N, C-alpha and C positions, 0 to 999 in steps of 0.2 A: 260822626263816628262814635259807636258805642264804646264806653270806657269801663274798665274793670280795675281801677286804681287800688281797690281794697284787696286785691287778690295776689297771693304768692303761689306760684306753681312750682312744686318740688318734684324733681325726677330722682327717685332713689335708685342707686346703681351699686349693687353688691358684686364684687369681683368673682367670688366662688359660686359655682353652680354645678349640681350633680350631673345634670343631663347635657349641659353645654359649658365645658370649662372656660373660664375667663370670658364669660358672655359679653360684658360691655365692650370688650376689645376685639370681638369678632368683626370681620369686615362685611359690609353690606353696601352695595352701590358705590364702591370707591371710597367709603368713609368707615370709620369705626361705628359700631352699632349705637353707642351712646351719642356720637355726633349726629347720626341719622335721626335719632329721636328728637334731639334738640332742634335740628334743622327743620323738622316737621312742625314744631311748636313755636318757633321763633317769631312768626308773624303776630302772635298774641301780644308781644311786647309793644307793638304799635297801638294797642288798645289799653295800655297801662299795666298789663300783667308783668310782675317781676318773675323771672324764671331762673332757677338755680338747680344744679346737679348736687345731690347729696351722696357722696361716695365714701368708701371705707378702705381705699387703696391708693397709694402714691402713684401707681401706674395709671389708674383712671384719672386721678387728679391732674397728672402731667399732660395726658392727652387733651383734657378739657382746657387747660391753660394754653396749650399750643394752638387750640382752635378758638381761643377767646370766648370760651363758654364759662359763665360764672359758676363757681363750684365751692362747696364747703366740705371739708373732711369731717366725717362724723365717727362716732364710736363704732368699733368693729363688733362690739358685743350686742348690738341691737338685734332682737329676735325677728323683726319684720321691717319692711320698707316704711310702714306707717310710723313706727317709732323713730326711724331716721328722719322722716318728714317733721315730726314733732320737735326733734332737737333743733332743726333749722328754723322752724316757726317761732320758737322761743327767742331766737336772735333777731327777729324782724318785727316790725310794727304793723304788718298787714292783719286785717280782721278775718280774712277767709283764706283757706288753704286748699289747693287742688293737688291731688296726688296722681301723677301719671308715671307708671312704672317705666324703668329704663330699658325694657324689652318690648315696648309698644310703639313701633315706628309709624303706624298707619292710623292713629286716632284722628278723627275728623274735627277740625277746629270749630265748625258750626255746632257740633254736638257739645263740645266743651263750653262754648258760650251759652248755650241753652241750659246746661247743667249749672253754670255759675249763676245765671239769672234766677233759676228756680230755687237754688239753695238760699240765695240772698233775699229774695222777695218773700218766700214762704217761711223763712227763719227755721228751716229744717236743720237739725243737728248734723245730718249726714245725707249725702245724695250720691247716686251712682247711675250707671247706664244699663239698659237692657234692650236686646235686639229680638224682635219677634221672628222666630225661625220656624221653618217647616222641614228641617233636615232631621230625618229619623236617625241617621248615623251620629249626628252631634247630640241628639237627645239621649242616645244610649251610651255615649262616650263619657266616662267619669272625669276626663280631663276638661270637659266643657261644663261649666257650672250653670245650673238652671235656677230660675227665680219663679216663685209663685207670688203674684202681685195682686194687691187688693184693688177694689173699684176706685179708691181714692189715689191710686198711684204709688202706694207704699208697699214695701217688701213684707210678705208674710213669712217667707222662708227662702233660704238658699240651700242648694244641695248638689252633690255630685251625682246623686241618683236621679233617674228619670221622673221628674215631677212637673206638673201634676200627674198622678198615676191614672192613665186611661184604662179603665177596667177591661174594655174590649179593644185594647191597643191595636191588635193586628187587623181588626175590622174597620178602624177609623179611616175613611177615605182621605187621600192626600190633601184635597182642598180644605177639609175641615180640621186638619191636624196642625197644631202650632204650639209653641211654648216660648217663654222668654229665656234667652241665653244671656248670661251676665257678661258685660264688658267691664273689666276691672279698673275703672277710673273712679276716684272718690273725691267728693267735695265736702269740706267741713268748715264750720266756724272755728276760729282759733281756739276758743274755749272748749268746744265739743271735742276737738282733736286731742287736747290735753286730757280731758276727762276720759276719752276712749282709751288712751294709752295707760291711764292709771287704773283701769278696770282689770281685775284678775282674768287670766285665761279661763274661758268657760268650758263646761263639759262638751257641748255640741261642737264648739270650735275645735276641741281636741279630737273629737271623733271624725269630723269631716275635713279637718285641716283647712278651714275657711275662717279667717279672723273676723269677717263681718258678722258671723254668728254670735260673737261676743256682744255686739250691740243689740242684736235681735233678742238674745236671752236677757239682756238688761232692760228690755222694754222700749228700746229706742224705735222711733218711726223713721225708717230709711226711705227717702224719696227715690223712686226709680223713674228716670226720664227715658222715654222710648227713643231709640235711635234707628235710623234706616241703614246704618253703616256698621257692619260687624267687625271688620278688620281681623287681625289676629296677632298674638304675641309670639315672641321668639323663645321657644323653650328647648328645642332640639336641633341637631344638625339638619334634619329634614325641613324644619320650619325655616331655617336660614336659606336653604336652597329654594324653597317656595317663595320666600320674600324676594330673593334675588331675581327670580323669574318674573315676578310681578312688576318689579321696578323696570326691568328690561322691556316688558310689554307696554308699560305705561309710557316709557321714553320713546317707544316706537310708534306711539300714537294710536294704539289699539284700545285705548280707554281703560277706565278703572273698574268700577263696579265692585262686587264682592271679591275680596281677596282670599 
């Protein structure tokens, strides 16, 4: 069995959310959302991965304790989940850190394993996932982040805008149309995570509201591993309903596939 004893997986869980109040404590599939995320990832502990929830609320902490989920209370002042991960990483001796957001209950474990292997073997300071999509609706949706990826598998840019810009977009036939859609999971070495959080917020990061652009502007080579599984995060009540329906269909034996 492949082992990842050098890895710490942190699930940052912030209680407040503008679009979905008290998001980690919303119910999904008979569990709290934060429980569902942990339940999906728990099998990685058999491969040596240490998993911990990094929260900012006593309510979330208590739910995790009741469910026997390892948790750390972190500062409420952190501007991002990455900073929350960094606080926990400093308390541990693991050499590599995986950041899986507390609103991502459908991340595929095989994708995470491939990402961990790639970050560790290539000594990349930072790695993430990208899904090759043919959905024009997702391409045009600013809530879905796009990646332009180099021939070496590294990110050239991330944007909420439709990139790359097809000059004759409306004329491109569906079989020839594709783009990389970002899946917001990140792998770091412990040192690079600390360095990232010490960087000042960058102009492009401020414009696009995408913190990974801080690393791009600093000249970092972000490795993008391709995944066949898009999944989706829970950001709105509509997402929660969609996720509930997906779980029901999977339980009924109608298969998984794209969610």
